[in-house]
N, C-alpha and C positions, 0 to 999 in steps of 0.2 A: 061768782067767786067764793063764796063760802062752802060751796059744794067741792071746789077744786081744793081747798086748804083742808077740808075734812078727809078727802081721799089721801092728800100727801100725809096728813096725820097718821091716818090708819096705816098707811104703807110704812111709815118710819116706825111705829109702834110693832108692827108685824116682824120687821127685820131685826129691831132691838130685841124682840122676844125670842126669834129663833137664834140671834147670836147668843143671848143670854143662856139658852137652854143648853147649847153644847159647851163642852168643858174647854175647848181651846178656840172658840169663836168660828167664823165661816170657813176656817183652813182645816178644820178637824178632818174632814173627808180625805185628805190628802196625806195623813199618815200612813206610814208603812209598818207592816209588821215584822219583826225581826225574829227569825228563827236560827237557832245555833246549831250548826253542824260541826265546825271544827273551830278551834281557837282564832286561826287566820281569817276564815269566813265571818266568824262571829264578830271579831275586832272591826273587820271592814263594814259588816252591817251595821254596827253601833256607830261607827263613825259616820255612816251615810245618815243614820237616823238624827245624829246630833246636827249635821249640817243642816238637814230639812228642818228640824225643829228651830234652829237659829235663824233660817231663812224666812220660816212662817213668822216668827217674832218680829222680824225687821219688816215684814210687809205689814203686819198689824200696826207697827209703830209709823210707817208711812200713810196708811190709811187714816190713823188717828190724827196725824198731821194736817192731812187734807180736811178732815172734818172740822178741825178746830179753825183753820183758815176759811171754810166756808162760813162757820158761825160769826167769825168776826166780819165778813162780807155782810151776812144777814143783819147783823146789828148795826153796821153803817147805813145800810140801806132803808132799815126801818126807823133810825132814829128820828126822823122826821115825822113819821107816821103816828097817827093816834089811834089806830085800829087796835082794838084788844085782842084779835085774833092772832095778829101778827105777834104782838108782845107775849100772848101765851105759847105761840110756836116758837118763838126764840128761847122762852123758858124752858120749854120741853127739851128742845136741842140741847140748851145749856146743861140740864141735868143728865142728858143722856151722854154727853161727851164727858162730863165729869166723871161718871161712873165708868166709862170704859177706860179712862185714863187711869182711874185706880187699878182696874183690872189689869190693864198693859202692865203698870209698875209691879203689881204682884206677880205676873208672870215673867217680868226681867229679873226679879228678885229670886223666883224659885229656879230660874235657868241659872242664874249666878251661884246659888246654893248647890245646884246639881253639878255644876263644874267643879266647884270646890270639894264637893264629896268624891268625884271621881279622881281628881288630883290626890287626895289623902288615901283612897283606896288603892290607886296605883303605887304610891310610895310604900304603902304596908306590903302589898306583893312583892315589890322590889326589896324590902327588908327581910321579908320571909325567904325569897329566893337566896339572898346573900347568907342569911343563917343557915339554911339548908346546906349550901355549897361549903361553908365552913365546917360544919358538922361532918359532912361527907369527907373532907380533907382531913379533919382530926381523926376518923375513924380508919381512913387509910393508912395515916401515919401510925397510929395505934396498932393496926394489923402488922405492918413493916416491922414495927420495933418488936412485936411477940415474936414474929418469925426470926428475926435477927437474934433474940434472946435465945430461942430455942435451938438455933443453929449453934450458937456460942456454947450451949451448955452440951450439946451432941444429942440432945433428946429430940425426937421427932415430934410434933405435936400429935395428940392424940386424935384430933379431926382438923381438916383444913379451915383455916381461918375465913370466917364469912366475909364475903366481899359486899360491902355496902355502897349503894349508889343513891345519891339524892335525886328525888323526882321533884321538880319544881311545882308548887300548886298550879292549879288551872287558873288561867287568867280570863274566864268567861265574864262578860258583863253583868250576869246574873247572880 
């Protein structure tokens, strides 16, 4: 019985160690690299990456919920037991689940902050696009007014008015 408990304990420690050594838990291998080729493709790739990250976060939450339920079952089954190994096993599981819960909450907070940052960045790009469009409109109106003034006075302009067009800033996710 002790050998089996030790084997389970070693397996759990190994799993926790491996999970702790990766930045995003056991799902880190599923990450997709995003290579931007054009705005449309890069936005689509960024959206796919967001969806994958959110899905991984949800899977981690579901796994953590299952682990908490298992810990609760272990506590109820061993409440009558006086075995010190079983109590130590439950203490170890409790510590591990508490640590994983903290990490999960940190990941949820980071994901929420990332979403807020993306929303602010998108708003800034939209504002910059609007300012550029307004600037281009004013430049075109100024060029038309200058041309109308030169036609009204009868003098031809020395050089043709420069046509300005606004190019919106790139909306790449990087």
